N, C-alpha and C positions, 0 to 999 in steps of 0.2 A: 514622622521620621521613618524612612524606609530602612529595614534591617536587611542589608545587602547579603548577609550570610544566609538568611532565610530565602532570599531571592535566588541565591546561588544553589541552595539545596533544592528548591522547587524546580529550577531549570535542570539540575542533575537528574532528579526523579522523573521529570517529564521526558527528558532525553532517553533515559533508560527504557521507559514505557514505549516510546516511539521505536526504539531499536528492537525491542522484543516483539512488538506487534508486526514490524516489518520483516523480522526473521520468520515469524509464523506465516506471514503472507508469502514469503519466498518458498517455504516448504509446501504450502498449499498450491502455489502456482506451479511448482515443479511436478507435484502429483497431478494437477490438472492437465499439464502438457502431456505427461505420460499416458493419462487416461484418454485424452483426445487422440493421441497417436495410435493407441491400441484400438480405439473405436473406429478410426479411419481404416486401419488394417482389417478389422472385422467387416466393414462395409465392402472393402475391395475383395476380400476373400469370399464374401457371401455367407460368412458364419454369424452375421448379426441376427439372422432369422431364428437361430436356436434360443434366443432370449425371449421370444414371443411377445414382442412389443407392439403396441397399437400404432396406427398410422400417425396419430398426433405425437406420440413419443418419438417415433422415428424422425419425424420432421423437426422436432425440437433438438434432437441429437445432431442431425445433419447441420442445423444452423449453428450449433455451438462448436462444431469441429471444422469450420471452414478455415482456409489458410489465413484469412484476415483475422479471425478470432484468435488463432494460435499466435500470429505475429503480434497482436495487441498484448497478449499475455507475456510474450517474450520481452517486449519493450517495457511492460510494467515490472517484470522481474529485474531488468537492468536498472530501472529507476529505484526499485526497492533495495537492491544491493548497494547502489550509490548512497541512498539515504542512510543505510546501516553503517557504511564506511565513514560517512561524515559525522554520524552520531558518535561513533567511537573516537574519532578525532576530537570532537567537541568535549567529550568526557575527559579526555586527556588534557585539553586546554583548561577545563574547569579546575582540575586538580592543580594545575600550575598557575591558576588565577590569571589566565590570559583571556583576551576577547574571543568569543566563540563565533563561528561562521553561521550565518542564517540560511545557507544553501540547503541543508537537509529539510528545514521547515518549509521553505518556499517550494522545494521539489515535492514535498508531501502534499501541500495545498494544491499544486498543479495536478498531481496524480489523482487525488481524491476528486477534484473538480472534473477531470477527464472520466473518472469512473462513474460519476453521477451522470454526465452527458451520455456515456455509453449505455447505462442502465435505462435512461429515459428514451434514447433513440432506438436501441436494438432490442430491448426487452419490454415486457409489460412492466409498468411501473410497480415496483415492489417496495413496500414501506421499510422493511427491515434493512435491506442493503442500502437504501437511501439514508436511513438513520445512522447506520454504521459509518458511512462516508462523512456524514455531517459531524459525527463525534470525532473522527480523525481530524477534520478541518478545525474544530474547536481546540483540540489538543495541540495542533501545529500553531495556531494563533496564540495560544497560551504560552507556548515555548518562545515564540517570537517576542512577545511582550516582556517576558522575563529576561531574555537575552538583551533586548534594547535597554531595559532598566539597568542591567549590569554594565553595559557599554557606556551609559551616561555617567555612571559613577567613576569609570576609569578615565573619562575625559577630563 
């Protein structure tokens, strides 16, 4: 027998964790955009030379501050903000014992999958970022399963 109150509490907890992680992602994304823009300004002004960077470091920085990279970060920020908004809506619905929306969890899976593709395509394959994105996907799937369990009870 399924304890729907425990399922509801698990969904609430996972939704809070998802919201907090995405808020942190928004903060880091904003800091990343500001850093990228200041680095672009340093390249344009010629003041980047005062940092005494190697050629490899300069190449890596130039690749990370392209218009495409900045645009991808902005799109990811918009998706993160959307996820956070829907998470708070879902928390409100959980309090009122209404059916929650699966949108933030599916958006999160899509964003994490896109991040994995970006890491593999544009960067050297790094284990830690891949594991972090995989953990996000597991968390989103967990929340989806809990939400589906609750919606079955309500039907």
